[in-house]
VEXDREN-2710 file (C-alpha; in Angstrom, 1 decimal):
% VEXDREN-2710
k/r/px/py/pz
1/MET/5.8/19.6/11.3
2/VAL/4.2/16.5/11.9
3/THR/6.1/13.1/11.6
4/TYR/4.9/9.5/11.9
5/LYS/7.0/9.4/15.2
6/LYS/5.9/12.4/16.5
7/ALA/2.2/11.1/15.5
8/GLY/2.8/8.1/18.3
9/VAL/3.9/5.7/16.0
10/ASN/7.7/4.2/15.9
11/ILE/8.5/2.1/12.8
12/GLU/11.9/1.5/14.2
13/ALA/10.8/0.2/17.3
14/GLY/8.5/-2.2/15.2
15/ASN/11.2/-3.2/12.7
16/GLU/13.5/-3.9/16.1
17/LEU/10.8/-6.2/17.4
18/VAL/11.1/-8.4/14.0
19/LYS/15.0/-8.5/14.1
20/ARG/14.6/-9.7/17.9
21/ILE/11.8/-12.5/17.1
22/ARG/13.8/-13.7/13.9
23/LYS/16.4/-14.7/16.2
24/LYS/14.2/-17.6/17.7
25/LEU/11.9/-17.6/14.5
26/PRO/14.1/-17.1/11.4
27/LYS/11.8/-17.7/8.7
28/ILE/9.1/-14.8/9.6
29/GLY/9.4/-11.4/8.5
30/GLY/7.8/-12.1/4.7
31/PHE/4.1/-10.7/3.6
32/GLY/2.6/-14.2/4.3
33/GLY/3.8/-17.2/6.6
34/LEU/4.6/-20.3/4.5
35/PHE/3.9/-24.2/5.7
36/PRO/4.8/-26.7/3.4
37/LEU/2.0/-29.4/3.4
38/ALA/3.4/-32.6/3.6
39/GLY/2.8/-35.4/0.7
40/THR/1.4/-32.6/-1.5
41/LYS/2.9/-30.0/-4.1
42/TYR/1.4/-27.1/-2.3
43/ASN/2.5/-24.6/0.9
44/LEU/-0.2/-23.1/2.4
45/VAL/0.5/-19.3/3.2
46/SER/-1.5/-17.3/5.9
47/SER/-1.7/-14.1/6.9
48/THR/-3.2/-11.6/9.7
49/ASP/-3.6/-7.7/10.1
50/GLY/-6.0/-5.2/11.1
51/VAL/-7.6/-1.8/9.8
52/GLY/-5.2/0.4/12.2
53/THR/-6.7/3.8/13.2
54/LYS/-8.6/4.3/10.3
55/LEU/-11.3/2.8/12.3
56/LYS/-11.0/6.5/14.3
57/LEU/-12.5/7.8/11.3
58/ALA/-14.9/5.1/10.8
59/PHE/-16.2/6.3/14.1
60/LEU/-16.4/9.9/13.8
61/LEU/-18.4/9.7/10.5
62/ASN/-20.2/6.8/11.5
63/LYS/-19.6/4.9/8.2
64/HIS/-19.1/1.0/9.2
65/ASP/-19.8/-0.7/5.8
66/THR/-16.2/-0.2/3.9
67/VAL/-13.5/-1.2/7.2
68/GLY/-14.7/-4.6/6.6
69/ILE/-13.5/-4.6/2.9
70/ASP/-10.3/-2.8/4.3
71/LEU/-9.8/-5.9/6.6
72/VAL/-9.9/-8.5/3.9
73/ALA/-7.3/-6.5/2.0
74/MET/-4.8/-5.9/4.5
75/ASN/-4.8/-9.6/4.5
76/VAL/-5.2/-10.9/1.1
77/ASN/-2.8/-8.4/-0.7
78/ASP/-0.3/-9.7/1.7
79/LEU/-1.0/-13.0/0.2
80/ILE/-0.1/-12.6/-2.9
81/CYS/2.9/-11.2/-2.8
82/CYS/4.3/-14.7/-2.2
83/GLY/1.9/-15.5/-5.5
84/ALA/-0.3/-17.4/-3.0
85/LYS/-4.3/-18.0/-3.9
86/PRO/-6.6/-16.7/-1.1
87/LEU/-8.9/-19.6/0.2
88/PHE/-10.4/-19.0/3.6
89/PHE/-11.2/-15.5/5.4
90/LEU/-11.9/-15.4/9.6
91/ASP/-12.4/-12.7/11.4
92/TYR/-12.2/-10.8/14.9
93/PHE/-15.0/-8.2/15.9
94/ALA/-14.1/-6.8/19.3
95/CYS/-16.2/-4.3/21.5
96/GLY/-17.0/-2.9/24.6
97/LYS/-20.9/-3.2/24.2
98/LEU/-22.3/-4.8/21.1
99/ASP/-24.4/-3.1/18.6
100/VAL/-26.1/-5.4/16.3
101/LYS/-26.6/-3.4/13.4
102/ARG/-23.2/-1.4/13.2
103/ALA/-21.3/-4.5/13.5
104/GLU/-23.8/-6.1/10.8
105/GLU/-22.6/-3.4/8.5
106/VAL/-18.9/-4.7/9.4
107/ILE/-19.6/-8.0/8.4
108/LYS/-21.1/-7.4/5.0
109/GLY/-18.0/-5.2/4.3
110/ILE/-15.8/-8.2/5.1
111/SER/-18.1/-10.5/3.2
112/LYS/-18.1/-7.9/-0.2
113/GLY/-14.1/-8.2/0.4
114/CYS/-14.0/-12.0/0.5
115/ASP/-16.1/-11.9/-2.6
116/VAL/-13.6/-9.2/-4.5
117/SER/-10.8/-11.4/-3.9
118/GLY/-12.1/-14.9/-4.1
119/SER/-11.9/-16.1/-0.3
120/GLN/-14.5/-17.8/1.6
121/LEU/-15.7/-16.2/4.7
122/ILE/-16.0/-19.6/7.1
123/GLY/-16.1/-17.9/10.6
124/GLY/-15.0/-15.7/13.2
125/GLU/-15.4/-14.5/16.7
126/THR/-17.3/-11.5/18.3
127/ALA/-15.7/-10.4/21.6
128/GLU/-17.9/-8.4/23.8
129/MET/-15.3/-6.6/26.7
130/PRO/-17.2/-4.2/28.7
131/GLY/-15.0/-1.4/30.0
132/PHE/-12.3/-2.5/27.5
133/TYR/-13.4/-0.1/24.7
134/LYS/-14.8/3.4/24.4
135/ASP/-18.6/3.2/23.9
136/GLY/-19.2/3.1/20.3
137/GLU/-15.8/1.8/19.3
138/TYR/-14.5/-1.6/18.1
139/ASP/-11.1/-3.2/16.9
140/LEU/-11.2/-5.7/14.2
141/ALA/-8.6/-8.2/12.9
142/GLY/-8.9/-10.8/10.1
143/PHE/-6.7/-14.0/9.2
144/SER/-6.3/-15.4/5.9
145/VAL/-5.0/-18.7/4.4
146/GLY/-4.3/-19.1/0.7
147/VAL/-1.9/-21.8/-1.3
148/VAL/1.1/-21.8/-3.8
149/GLU/2.4/-24.6/-5.6
150/LYS/5.7/-25.3/-4.2
151/GLY/9.1/-23.9/-6.3
152/LYS/6.6/-21.4/-7.9
153/GLU/6.4/-18.9/-4.8
154/ILE/7.5/-15.4/-5.3
155/THR/10.2/-14.8/-2.6
156/GLY/12.1/-11.8/-4.0
157/ASN/15.4/-14.1/-3.8
158/LYS/15.7/-13.8/-7.6
159/ILE/15.4/-10.0/-8.0
160/LYS/18.7/-9.4/-10.1
161/ALA/20.2/-5.7/-10.9
162/GLY/18.4/-4.6/-13.8
163/ASP/14.8/-5.4/-13.1
164/VAL/12.2/-2.8/-13.2
165/LEU/9.6/-1.6/-10.5
166/ILE/6.0/-1.6/-11.8
167/GLY/3.7/0.4/-9.6
168/LEU/-0.2/-0.4/-9.2
169/PRO/-2.3/2.2/-8.2
170/SER/-3.6/2.7/-4.7
171/SER/-7.3/3.7/-4.2
172/GLY/-6.2/6.3/-1.7
173/PRO/-3.9/5.9/1.6
174/HIS/-5.4/2.3/2.4
175/SER/-5.1/1.6/5.8
176/ASN/-2.3/3.0/6.9
177/GLY/-0.8/6.2/8.3
178/TYR/-4.0/7.1/9.7
179/SER/-2.0/8.2/13.1
180/LEU/0.2/10.7/11.0
181/ILE/-3.7/12.0/9.0
182/ARG/-5.5/12.5/11.9
183/LYS/-2.7/14.3/13.8
184/VAL/-2.3/16.8/10.8
185/PHE/-6.2/17.2/10.3
186/SER/-8.9/18.7/12.5
187/ALA/-12.0/16.5/12.4
188/ALA/-13.9/19.0/10.3
189/GLU/-11.0/18.7/7.9
190/LEU/-11.6/14.5/8.2
191/LYS/-15.2/15.3/7.2
192/LYS/-14.2/17.7/4.5
193/TYR/-12.0/14.7/2.7
194/SER/-13.7/12.0/3.8
195/LYS/-14.1/10.4/0.7
196/GLN/-10.7/10.0/-0.3
197/LEU/-9.7/8.9/3.0
198/LEU/-12.3/6.5/3.7
199/ALA/-11.8/4.9/0.3
200/PRO/-11.4/1.3/1.0
201/THR/-8.2/-0.7/0.6
202/LYS/-8.3/-1.9/-3.4
203/ILE/-7.7/-5.6/-3.3
204/TYR/-5.6/-6.9/-6.2
205/VAL/-5.5/-10.2/-6.0
206/LYS/-7.4/-11.4/-9.3
207/GLU/-5.5/-9.0/-11.3
208/ILE/-2.1/-10.1/-9.9
209/LEU/-3.0/-13.5/-10.0
210/ALA/-3.6/-13.2/-13.9
211/ALA/-0.3/-11.7/-14.3
212/ILE/1.1/-14.5/-12.7
213/SER/-0.4/-17.3/-14.5
214/LYS/0.5/-14.7/-17.7
215/PHE/3.9/-14.1/-17.2
216/ASN/5.5/-16.8/-14.7
217/SER/4.1/-20.0/-16.5
218/ASN/7.5/-20.9/-18.2
219/LYS/9.9/-18.2/-16.7
220/GLN/9.7/-16.1/-13.5
221/ASN/9.3/-12.7/-15.4
222/ILE/7.7/-11.1/-12.0
223/SER/10.6/-11.6/-9.5
224/GLY/9.2/-9.9/-6.2
225/ILE/6.0/-8.6/-5.0
226/ALA/5.8/-5.4/-2.5
227/HIS/2.3/-4.2/-0.6
228/ILE/3.1/-0.7/-0.2
229/THR/1.7/-0.6/3.8
230/GLY/3.4/-0.2/7.1
231/GLY/7.0/1.3/6.5
232/SER/5.8/1.9/3.1
233/PHE/8.4/2.2/0.1
234/TYR/11.6/2.0/2.1
235/ASP/10.8/-1.0/4.3
236/LYS/8.2/-3.4/2.2
237/ILE/10.3/-3.0/-0.9
238/GLY/13.7/-3.4/1.2
239/ARG/12.3/-6.6/3.2
240/ILE/12.1/-8.8/-0.1
241/LEU/15.5/-7.3/-1.9
242/PRO/18.5/-9.9/-2.2
243/SER/21.4/-8.6/-0.1
244/ASN/23.3/-7.4/-3.3
245/CYS/20.2/-5.4/-4.4
246/ARG/19.5/-1.9/-4.4
247/VAL/16.4/0.1/-5.7
248/ILE/16.1/3.3/-7.5
249/ILE/12.5/5.0/-7.4
250/GLU/11.8/8.1/-9.3
251/LYS/9.0/9.9/-7.5
252/LYS/8.3/12.1/-10.7
253/SER/7.1/8.8/-12.4
254/TRP/3.7/9.0/-11.1
255/LYS/1.7/11.4/-10.2
256/VAL/0.7/11.4/-6.9
257/PRO/-3.1/11.9/-5.6
258/GLU/-3.6/15.5/-4.6
259/ILE/-4.7/13.9/-0.8
260/PHE/-1.0/13.0/-0.3
261/ASN/-0.2/16.3/-1.1
262/ILE/-2.4/18.3/1.1
263/ILE/-1.3/15.8/3.9
264/LYS/2.5/16.7/3.3
265/GLU/1.7/20.3/3.1
266/LYS/-0.6/21.0/6.1
267/GLY/1.5/18.8/8.4
268/ARG/4.8/19.9/7.1
269/VAL/5.6/16.5/6.8
270/PRO/9.0/15.8/5.4
271/GLU/9.9/14.5/2.2
272/LYS/11.5/10.9/3.7
273/ASP/8.9/10.6/6.4
274/ILE/5.7/10.6/4.4
275/TYR/7.1/8.2/1.5
276/ARG/8.1/5.7/4.8
277/THR/4.4/6.4/5.9
278/LEU/1.7/6.8/2.9
279/ASN/1.5/4.9/-0.2
280/MET/1.3/8.2/-2.1
281/GLY/-1.0/6.4/-4.8
282/ILE/0.7/3.2/-5.0
283/GLY/-0.8/0.3/-3.5
284/MET/2.0/-2.5/-5.1
285/VAL/4.9/-2.8/-6.5
286/LEU/6.2/-5.6/-8.9
287/ILE/9.3/-6.2/-9.6
288/VAL/9.9/-7.7/-13.5
289/ARG/12.5/-8.7/-15.8
290/PRO/13.2/-5.6/-18.2
291/GLU/12.2/-7.8/-21.3
292/ALA/8.6/-8.5/-19.9
293/ALA/8.1/-4.9/-18.2
294/LEU/6.6/-3.3/-21.0
295/ALA/4.0/-6.0/-21.6
296/VAL/3.7/-6.2/-17.2
297/LYS/2.5/-2.6/-17.3
298/LYS/0.1/-2.7/-20.1
299/PHE/-1.7/-5.5/-18.7
300/PHE/-2.6/-3.7/-15.5
301/LYS/-4.7/-0.6/-15.9
302/GLY/-3.0/2.8/-14.5
303/ALA/0.5/1.1/-13.6
304/LYS/3.5/3.0/-14.0
305/ALA/7.1/2.4/-14.2
306/ILE/8.2/4.0/-10.9
307/GLY/12.0/2.8/-11.3
308/TYR/14.7/-0.2/-11.4
309/VAL/16.9/-2.3/-9.3
310/ALA/20.5/-1.5/-9.4
311/LYS/23.6/-3.4/-7.7
312/GLY/24.9/-2.2/-4.2
313/GLU/23.8/-2.8/-0.7
314/ARG/20.4/-3.9/0.5
315/GLY/17.8/-0.7/0.6
316/VAL/15.8/1.7/-1.0
317/GLU/16.5/5.2/-2.3
318/ILE/13.7/7.7/-3.6
319/ILE/15.0/10.5/-6.2
END
């Protein structure tokens, strides 16, 4: 039996660190950090993230033109959770010895991700640190800044019982859970399933911003948005819920892509652990008013109604 913790990732430890930091910085913990611009009607919103151990798969397959897309996606998909429009992006590329051709492939992916998300790639940093990274390996981090009008932020504080969860399909595991995936699969199996596993993270920016413009112009029909990454359904949806709201997710409401079932069965991964590690085919979740749920679902290609909000202690239950 393989769990995320046995694969080397302790979600509880990460959550504990956030709790401790919040004692000094109580405003952190959302998908993006809001900074009000004095004298204007706007908030700047910022996000930072990396690609994680999905990079190990890129090294194994010697394919480096898609991880840059992942990098942008992991940042801008967080920004849009509060309704922010991405403005610009910066990257950090670190390696032991610079391979110019390989680095160029990575940057091309970053540039493509910025184009898809409507961001401007305005700069970055390349750090060459001999002895710090293994030969042929590198690490990536990204920093994204966006803007949202004051009073139009989507924070989750208006979520209430009766709201409906609309799940948007993912393109695969995206950029989370690869420590578990690499524990489950051999190198040969990683190569066998490389098409599914190395598929770049879907960027949801333009379609979600369009939905916000359509459904939240006069009333906040979309009351919450969660990017399903580390901690997956339990932690990512749980973080935006008011204290008196509980989410019920019906796992039979969408068809889980086969790659997730293969991971679960081969690794004998417990049910709760896999739904707390992988996105299981749902990359973003929108929480919407029931009277708008059908229209919102139809607005997005492949979207599914996957659950609802009930009264109760804050938390997520998957049935």
